[in-house]
PLY file of the C-alpha trace (Angstrom):
ply
format ascii 1.0
element vertex 360
property float x
property float y
property float z
element edge 359
property int vertex1
property int vertex2
end_header
-2.48 -14.95 -8.29
-5.13 -13.01 -6.68
-7.66 -14.28 -9.02
-7.41 -10.67 -10.96
-6.72 -9.68 -14.48
-3.27 -8.17 -13.43
-1.70 -11.11 -12.10
-3.35 -13.50 -14.39
-1.53 -11.75 -17.45
1.68 -11.37 -15.43
1.61 -15.44 -15.42
0.50 -15.14 -19.15
3.77 -13.24 -20.13
5.99 -15.39 -18.09
4.65 -18.53 -19.73
5.08 -17.21 -22.92
8.67 -16.24 -22.32
9.24 -19.68 -21.51
9.55 -19.43 -17.78
8.98 -22.43 -15.50
6.28 -21.15 -13.35
3.75 -21.99 -10.79
0.39 -20.18 -10.06
-0.09 -19.31 -6.21
-2.81 -17.91 -4.37
-2.12 -16.49 -0.82
-4.97 -17.55 1.24
-5.04 -14.70 3.98
-8.35 -14.04 4.59
-11.73 -16.03 4.68
-14.00 -13.45 6.76
-14.48 -15.91 9.50
-15.73 -12.94 11.65
-18.82 -11.94 9.00
-17.76 -8.38 9.00
-19.94 -6.51 6.59
-18.90 -6.56 3.00
-17.72 -8.85 0.12
-14.73 -11.24 0.94
-15.05 -13.08 -2.45
-11.70 -15.24 -1.58
-13.68 -18.65 -3.01
-14.35 -16.78 -6.18
-11.03 -15.42 -6.58
-9.33 -18.86 -6.12
-11.65 -20.43 -8.76
-10.66 -17.46 -11.12
-6.87 -17.86 -10.56
-7.25 -21.65 -10.92
-9.29 -21.46 -14.23
-6.56 -19.12 -15.71
-4.00 -21.35 -14.87
-5.58 -24.27 -16.64
-6.14 -21.92 -19.46
-2.55 -21.24 -19.78
-1.29 -24.86 -18.87
0.41 -24.16 -15.40
0.11 -25.96 -12.18
-2.04 -24.12 -9.36
-1.38 -23.85 -5.93
-3.34 -22.48 -2.59
-0.92 -21.53 -0.11
-2.66 -20.91 3.56
-1.09 -17.77 5.14
-3.96 -16.76 7.31
-2.39 -17.04 10.71
0.97 -15.01 9.45
-1.33 -12.33 7.87
-3.41 -11.79 11.01
-0.19 -11.48 12.91
1.83 -9.14 10.61
-0.97 -7.21 8.76
-4.32 -7.42 10.89
-2.69 -6.99 13.91
-0.54 -3.93 12.63
-3.71 -2.29 11.33
-5.86 -2.72 14.09
-3.07 -1.31 16.99
-2.09 1.45 14.78
-5.92 2.68 14.55
-6.45 1.91 17.94
-3.17 4.25 18.72
-4.69 7.21 16.64
-2.70 6.15 13.78
-3.74 5.72 9.83
-1.66 2.74 8.90
-1.13 1.34 5.28
-2.29 -2.42 5.30
-0.92 -2.72 1.26
2.51 -1.50 1.92
2.66 -3.81 4.76
0.92 -6.65 2.90
4.00 -6.34 0.38
6.94 -6.28 2.57
5.94 -8.77 5.44
3.28 -11.18 3.31
3.87 -11.14 -0.41
7.46 -10.54 -0.45
8.19 -11.78 3.27
6.42 -14.92 4.61
5.34 -16.06 0.73
8.85 -15.32 -0.67
10.30 -17.23 1.97
7.68 -20.24 1.41
8.35 -20.06 -2.46
12.56 -20.33 -1.41
11.77 -23.30 0.54
9.96 -24.76 -2.43
12.53 -24.75 -4.75
11.50 -21.70 -6.51
13.95 -18.57 -7.34
11.62 -15.77 -7.50
8.18 -14.13 -7.10
6.36 -12.53 -9.68
3.26 -10.30 -8.97
0.87 -8.20 -10.93
2.24 -4.76 -9.79
2.49 -1.85 -12.20
6.39 -1.29 -11.48
9.36 -2.03 -13.04
12.64 -3.82 -11.49
15.90 -2.54 -13.80
18.97 -4.26 -12.96
21.09 -7.19 -14.15
19.82 -9.97 -16.46
17.85 -12.83 -14.85
21.00 -14.87 -14.72
23.13 -12.53 -13.20
20.64 -12.31 -10.42
20.90 -16.00 -9.83
24.86 -15.55 -8.61
25.64 -15.87 -4.84
24.44 -13.29 -2.74
27.65 -12.00 -2.13
28.28 -11.02 -5.78
24.42 -10.35 -6.47
23.99 -7.33 -8.49
21.94 -4.04 -6.84
18.82 -3.57 -8.65
16.60 -0.54 -8.80
12.78 -0.29 -8.67
11.01 2.19 -11.13
7.55 3.41 -11.57
5.34 1.34 -13.51
4.73 2.94 -17.62
1.19 3.38 -16.74
1.00 6.41 -14.58
-2.56 5.84 -14.15
-1.86 2.49 -12.46
1.72 2.86 -11.29
2.05 0.98 -8.00
5.43 1.47 -6.94
4.35 3.37 -3.75
2.93 0.22 -2.44
6.52 -1.12 -2.78
8.24 1.52 -0.70
9.53 -0.42 2.20
10.83 -3.35 0.29
14.84 -4.21 1.07
17.06 -4.81 -1.90
16.86 -8.85 -1.21
13.44 -8.72 -1.45
13.49 -6.70 -4.67
16.40 -9.16 -5.82
13.87 -12.11 -5.93
11.02 -10.14 -7.16
9.60 -10.16 -10.81
7.06 -7.34 -12.14
6.26 -9.02 -15.95
3.34 -6.04 -16.38
5.27 -3.09 -15.49
6.11 -2.07 -18.96
2.16 -2.21 -19.91
-0.53 0.36 -19.56
-4.20 -1.08 -18.49
-5.69 -1.21 -21.84
-2.98 -3.13 -23.43
-3.29 -5.55 -20.71
-6.77 -5.93 -20.89
-6.34 -6.40 -24.94
-3.55 -9.31 -23.88
-6.16 -10.93 -21.54
-8.88 -10.77 -24.20
-6.75 -12.19 -26.96
-5.53 -15.18 -24.64
-9.25 -15.57 -23.69
-8.48 -15.52 -19.84
-11.28 -15.84 -17.52
-10.51 -12.71 -16.17
-9.92 -10.71 -18.86
-12.90 -8.38 -17.99
-13.15 -9.00 -14.24
-13.59 -6.04 -12.47
-10.20 -4.58 -10.48
-10.46 -5.19 -6.53
-10.81 -1.92 -4.66
-10.70 -3.20 -0.91
-8.22 -3.92 1.57
-5.46 -5.95 0.56
-6.26 -9.57 0.07
-9.55 -8.85 2.32
-11.81 -7.59 -0.09
-14.55 -5.10 -0.74
-15.06 -4.34 2.63
-15.32 -0.52 4.09
-12.76 0.33 6.54
-15.24 1.70 8.94
-17.09 -1.52 8.97
-13.80 -3.39 9.47
-12.77 -1.37 12.32
-16.35 -1.46 14.14
-15.72 -5.34 14.26
-12.56 -5.21 16.07
-11.90 -2.02 17.76
-14.41 -0.87 20.51
-16.21 2.67 20.51
-14.35 5.10 22.20
-16.46 8.45 21.94
-15.38 11.87 22.28
-16.03 15.41 21.75
-15.77 17.13 18.23
-13.84 20.41 18.89
-13.47 23.34 16.73
-9.75 23.93 17.03
-10.13 27.95 16.45
-12.00 28.33 19.65
-12.46 25.32 21.56
-16.30 25.07 20.83
-17.84 21.81 21.13
-19.69 20.81 18.18
-20.84 17.22 18.47
-19.57 13.79 19.39
-17.79 11.20 17.50
-17.64 7.20 18.15
-14.00 7.00 18.40
-10.75 8.66 16.88
-10.03 5.48 15.07
-12.55 6.01 12.24
-10.98 9.70 11.23
-7.76 10.62 9.56
-6.39 13.75 9.17
-7.71 15.98 6.04
-10.80 13.87 6.26
-14.25 15.82 4.88
-16.99 13.14 4.75
-18.49 11.29 7.25
-17.40 13.82 10.29
-21.38 14.40 10.51
-21.60 18.05 11.72
-23.16 20.67 10.21
-21.45 23.25 7.92
-22.64 26.30 5.91
-22.13 24.97 2.49
-19.32 22.44 0.29
-17.25 25.32 0.18
-17.27 25.90 4.12
-17.37 22.30 5.18
-15.44 21.09 8.47
-12.34 19.23 8.06
-10.36 16.85 10.40
-7.15 18.85 11.45
-6.01 17.10 14.55
-6.56 14.34 17.27
-6.08 14.91 20.96
-5.54 11.85 22.92
-6.03 13.44 26.36
-9.68 14.09 26.07
-10.29 11.82 22.92
-10.90 15.04 21.10
-11.31 15.12 17.30
-10.13 18.55 16.24
-11.84 19.88 13.06
-11.47 23.35 11.01
-13.27 24.90 8.19
-11.44 23.37 4.68
-9.01 26.28 3.74
-5.40 26.77 3.29
-4.95 28.70 6.73
-6.74 25.77 8.72
-4.39 24.94 11.65
-2.74 21.75 11.27
-4.05 21.05 8.09
-1.02 21.86 5.58
2.48 20.73 6.60
5.63 22.36 5.60
7.78 19.62 7.06
7.22 16.45 8.86
9.46 13.75 10.81
9.57 10.15 9.58
10.57 6.97 11.32
11.16 3.31 9.94
13.11 4.70 7.39
13.57 1.79 4.66
16.10 2.05 1.58
15.95 -0.06 -1.47
19.45 0.49 -2.31
22.02 2.78 -1.07
20.80 4.55 2.13
20.38 8.38 2.09
22.94 9.40 4.75
23.49 13.15 4.17
20.93 15.96 3.42
19.86 15.34 0.07
17.01 17.03 -2.62
14.55 14.34 -3.76
10.99 13.98 -4.77
8.27 12.24 -2.49
4.86 10.95 -2.80
2.85 11.79 -0.06
0.06 9.17 -0.74
-1.00 6.90 -3.40
-2.07 8.70 -6.51
-0.53 11.98 -5.45
2.08 13.35 -7.89
5.69 13.46 -6.99
6.55 16.60 -5.12
9.98 18.27 -4.34
11.66 17.87 -0.86
14.73 17.92 1.04
15.62 14.90 3.44
17.79 15.49 6.66
18.53 12.39 8.18
18.99 11.95 11.89
20.17 8.50 12.53
18.42 5.72 14.31
16.01 5.49 11.32
14.51 8.79 11.35
14.56 12.06 9.31
13.26 15.42 8.83
11.48 16.19 5.70
10.90 19.66 4.45
8.54 20.05 1.50
9.02 22.95 -1.44
5.19 23.18 -0.95
3.21 22.69 1.89
1.21 19.34 1.93
-2.00 18.34 2.73
-3.34 15.82 5.61
-0.26 13.98 6.44
-1.50 11.48 8.71
0.73 9.60 11.56
1.20 6.13 10.51
0.90 6.83 6.70
3.68 6.20 4.54
5.84 8.94 2.50
7.78 7.48 -0.60
11.11 8.95 -1.74
11.86 9.07 -5.61
14.75 10.20 -7.70
12.69 10.94 -11.07
10.79 7.53 -11.78
13.46 5.57 -9.39
11.80 4.60 -5.92
14.39 5.06 -3.18
12.66 3.91 0.08
10.19 5.15 2.17
9.54 6.08 5.95
6.05 6.49 8.22
5.06 9.63 9.30
5.78 10.42 12.96
0 1
1 2
2 3
3 4
4 5
5 6
6 7
7 8
8 9
9 10
10 11
11 12
12 13
13 14
14 15
15 16
16 17
17 18
18 19
19 20
20 21
21 22
22 23
23 24
24 25
25 26
26 27
27 28
28 29
29 30
30 31
31 32
32 33
33 34
34 35
35 36
36 37
37 38
38 39
39 40
40 41
41 42
42 43
43 44
44 45
45 46
46 47
47 48
48 49
49 50
50 51
51 52
52 53
53 54
54 55
55 56
56 57
57 58
58 59
59 60
60 61
61 62
62 63
63 64
64 65
65 66
66 67
67 68
68 69
69 70
70 71
71 72
72 73
73 74
74 75
75 76
76 77
77 78
78 79
79 80
80 81
81 82
82 83
83 84
84 85
85 86
86 87
87 88
88 89
89 90
90 91
91 92
92 93
93 94
94 95
95 96
96 97
97 98
98 99
99 100
100 101
101 102
102 103
103 104
104 105
105 106
106 107
107 108
108 109
109 110
110 111
111 112
112 113
113 114
114 115
115 116
116 117
117 118
118 119
119 120
120 121
121 122
122 123
123 124
124 125
125 126
126 127
127 128
128 129
129 130
130 131
131 132
132 133
133 134
134 135
135 136
136 137
137 138
138 139
139 140
140 141
141 142
142 143
143 144
144 145
145 146
146 147
147 148
148 149
149 150
150 151
151 152
152 153
153 154
154 155
155 156
156 157
157 158
158 159
159 160
160 161
161 162
162 163
163 164
164 165
165 166
166 167
167 168
168 169
169 170
170 171
171 172
172 173
173 174
174 175
175 176
176 177
177 178
178 179
179 180
180 181
181 182
182 183
183 184
184 185
185 186
186 187
187 188
188 189
189 190
190 191
191 192
192 193
193 194
194 195
195 196
196 197
197 198
198 199
199 200
200 201
201 202
202 203
203 204
204 205
205 206
206 207
207 208
208 209
209 210
210 211
211 212
212 213
213 214
214 215
215 216
216 217
217 218
218 219
219 220
220 221
221 222
222 223
223 224
224 225
225 226
226 227
227 228
228 229
229 230
230 231
231 232
232 233
233 234
234 235
235 236
236 237
237 238
238 239
239 240
240 241
241 242
242 243
243 244
244 245
245 246
246 247
247 248
248 249
249 250
250 251
251 252
252 253
253 254
254 255
255 256
256 257
257 258
258 259
259 260
260 261
261 262
262 263
263 264
264 265
265 266
266 267
267 268
268 269
269 270
270 271
271 272
272 273
273 274
274 275
275 276
276 277
277 278
278 279
279 280
280 281
281 282
282 283
283 284
284 285
285 286
286 287
287 288
288 289
289 290
290 291
291 292
292 293
293 294
294 295
295 296
296 297
297 298
298 299
299 300
300 301
301 302
302 303
303 304
304 305
305 306
306 307
307 308
308 309
309 310
310 311
311 312
312 313
313 314
314 315
315 316
316 317
317 318
318 319
319 320
320 321
321 322
322 323
323 324
324 325
325 326
326 327
327 328
328 329
329 330
330 331
331 332
332 333
333 334
334 335
335 336
336 337
337 338
338 339
339 340
340 341
341 342
342 343
343 344
344 345
345 346
346 347
347 348
348 349
349 350
350 351
351 352
352 353
353 354
354 355
355 356
356 357
357 358
358 359
């Protein structure tokens, strides 16, 4: 329970279904380094505790700060330092929520971990899921019923074993329904604003977070078309492919603004071009991905699928060409904009999430 309304209603629904549950807050980050921004962990703990008291269940705080720094923060900072654009939310789900926290839950006698994700786990009944692993059924992961809130993308790197122990009680709800249930139950979080920050870090701007841990490494801002130097940046880690805001170089108008189209490690050059479909490097018809992860049966042969190139983007048609060693070539039916190395491409068959891979 994060202290937000989604996980609050997830707990409420399970309680109403008669499930023996305990509410747990993962204490992952407390802003010890005083980064600029709001890290409301104490308020979130109190909100989560108040919800548990309201619905009549036990509440615990589980300290995973060391594991979070090792598995999420280190991955985040290392990626940006190498010029990539990591996704801490996806890594938090795989390594923390359904990784070390799931292991903690199992060690303490719990059979599953329920979260407030807008996603649907479809498969055998709960009783069947408690069968020995050798005979356990396969589960599918589908998009949440609320298309505007669907969070299946953030679960793209989960394994079948992790999904088997996962529960998503609010997956069939739309957000207005969820808010209504929270108000009817008089939950303390019923009208609490949704968090928009980094997973379990809070309302901290990524640039401020990076500035606190990754040293500035200035370099030239170069126009890709002719090599003209337009200015200087503070570090390539502050920028990602397709970015328009914050480049801080003049342009003729909003219709002729510069956009990031690449990074050149040799001289730390940030490559920019005017934002239009012909900008070099901005649109890609094919990409390679590594660290392929499949929730169910792996895709071992060429296959036509759909993909979500980033969160909140619609699914697009593509073809996957597995290459072995956890890599694949992906060809899109239509060119896609700003596919940054380090981000995740999620693969779908209709509403069913099949897995994901990381852009090379």
